[in-house]
Every structure is written in structure tokens, then in C-alpha cells.
N, C-alpha and C positions, 0 to 999 in steps of 0.2 A: 247403352249398357255395354260394358266391356266383358270379355271372357276372362275367367280366372287364370286360365292357362294360355293366355294370348299376350303378345307384346307388340307395341306400336313403334313405328319408325317416325322420324320427323316429317316425312311426306304423307303420313296417314295410313300407310300400309299396315295391316295387322298380321302378325306372324304367330302361328301356334307354337307351343313348346316343342313339338316334334319337328316342325320346320326349322326352328332355331337350333335344335340338336343336329339335324342333318347338315346345316351350314357349318356348325362348329366341328363336326366330325370330318367334313371335307376340307376344312381349314387345316386340320392335322395332317391329312394325306388323302390323295384321290382314292375313290372306292367305287365298287359296283353297288347296285341296289341290293343285291344279295349280301354283300359285305355289311351294308348298313343294317339289314334285318338281323344278321347274326350278331352284330355288335350290340344292338338293342336287346336282343334275346339274352346275351351274356350279362349285360348291365342290369337287367331286371330279374335275373335268375329264372327266365322263362315265364314270368308271371304276366308280362304284357309285351306283345310285339305287334306293331301295326300290320295289317294285312297287305298283301301285294297290291290289292285293289286300292289301298290308301297310298302306299309309298310310291309306286311307279307313276301314277298320275301327278303326284306332288313333284317328283323329280322332273317330269316333262314341263310342268308349270314353272318351276324354278329356272329351268333351261330357257323357256320362252321369255322369262323376265330378264334373262341375262345374268342371273346370280350364280349359276353353275353352267359348265359346258362339258359336253362329251369330249373326253381327252383322247381316247383311243378305244378300240374294240379289243377286248382281251380274249382269252380262250373261250370256246363255245359261243362266240359272238356276244359276249357280255359287254355292255357299255360301261366304261370307267369314267366317272364324273370327277371334275375338279372344280374348286371354287374359283370364280372369276374375280377380277379386281373390284367390280361392283358388288359382288357377294361378300368380299372381305370388308368393304366399306359398310355394308348393311349390317354385318355381324358385329363389327366394332361399334357401330352406332347403338345397336340394341344393348350390347354389353355395357356401354357407358351409362345406360339408363337402368342401372341395377335397382333403383328405387322401385321400379315397376315390379320386379321380382319380389322385393321385400313386401310391397303392398299386396301382391297376389298371395304370397305365403300367409300373410296376416288374415286374409279372407278365408283361406283354407283352414287356418288355425282356429278361427272363430267357429266354423262349421264343425270341425273335429272336436273342439271343446264342448260344444253343445251335445254332441252324441256321446262322447267317451269320458267327459269330465275334464276339469281344469288341470288336475295334477299332472297328467301326462303332457298336456299341451305346454305347460309351463317349462318342463324339462326340454321339450323339443324347441321351444322358443330360445332357451339359453344356448342350446347347441347351435342354432342358427346364428345367434349373436356372436358366438365364438368364431364361427366360420367367417362371418362378415368382418369381424375385427382383424382376424389373421390375414384375410385377403387384402386389406388396406394397409398392412404394415410394409414399410420399406424393406428392401432386400437385406440391409445390414442388421435388421432386427428379427429376421426369420429364425435364426439359430436359437435365440433367446426364447422366442415363442414356442419353438419345438420342445425345448427343455421343460417349459411350464406345462405344456400339454402332456408330455411324457409323465411328469409328476402326477398330473390329474388322472391319467389312465391307470397308473399304479395304485393310486388311492381308491379309485372306483372298483378295481379288481379286488382289492382288499375288502371293500364293503361286501362284494359279492361272496367272497370266501367266508366272511363272518356271518352269513345268513344262517 
């Protein structure tokens, strides 16, 4: 049985969503563990942040696997981590397997629908489909897609005003 918030690589390693996020974030730029905690806190509006007891052992484990490496020690002896070439490869491989994300989202959607009803899930599903459709568009079609979405946003705000 696979975890809903876990992703597998071709060699059978299973990565949690938070591990995948750490790899993604370090792909963007090197960071300290504290930087990662703050970033996740900001992203979730403070609603969920992994404990230091979760994040720091994860960082050590990823370093032991060769996916990240301590780059330097910053102020106050804080270790700055960077993604290694192997980490880049692992992240790219998981991102190519977006179907796993789609399948996991569907499982969460089914649970959510059971609890809260189908009508909300159906809107969430459409938003997800829009996201996936836009992500797959070639660069030359991004501007047209943006205009379509801007029109949708205006129409939705009008619906809200008409309540």
C-alpha cells in the first residue's frame, strides 16, 4: 500500500511530500533548515510547519543519501544546504511522474467528497484540471492562457458581487 502523500522514484525509494518540497526548495536556492521552516510556515499561513525534530533528521538523511550537501556554515554556525546533482536528478524524475500526484490528489478528493459532499470537490477538481492543463502548455501559448484565466477571474468576482 502506498501513502497518499508519498512519491516513488524508479529505484523504489519513496519520498514524502515534505521531502519533495525540501528538494524543490533547495533546487531554487541553497537554504538553512531554519530558512526551510520559515518558508513552509509562510506558505501554509502558519497552519502547518514540520517540527525541528522532523526536518533536521530529514536533512541529515538526505545528505547521507547524497541528495543534498552542506555548502557552507553561515552566521551562528547554521548549515546551508544545497541540492546535489543526484538530488537534481531525483527531483526531476519525481516531477516527470506527475501522474502520481494526480492519483494521490484523486484519493484525497474521494475522502474529501465523502466527508464534505461532492459539490465542493467537483470545483476543486476543475481547478486542479486547469492547473494541469496550463502546466502542459508550450511557452508560446502561456499569454493566451493567462488572458483566458483573467477573464474567468473577472467573471467569478462578478458572481461574488452579485450574491
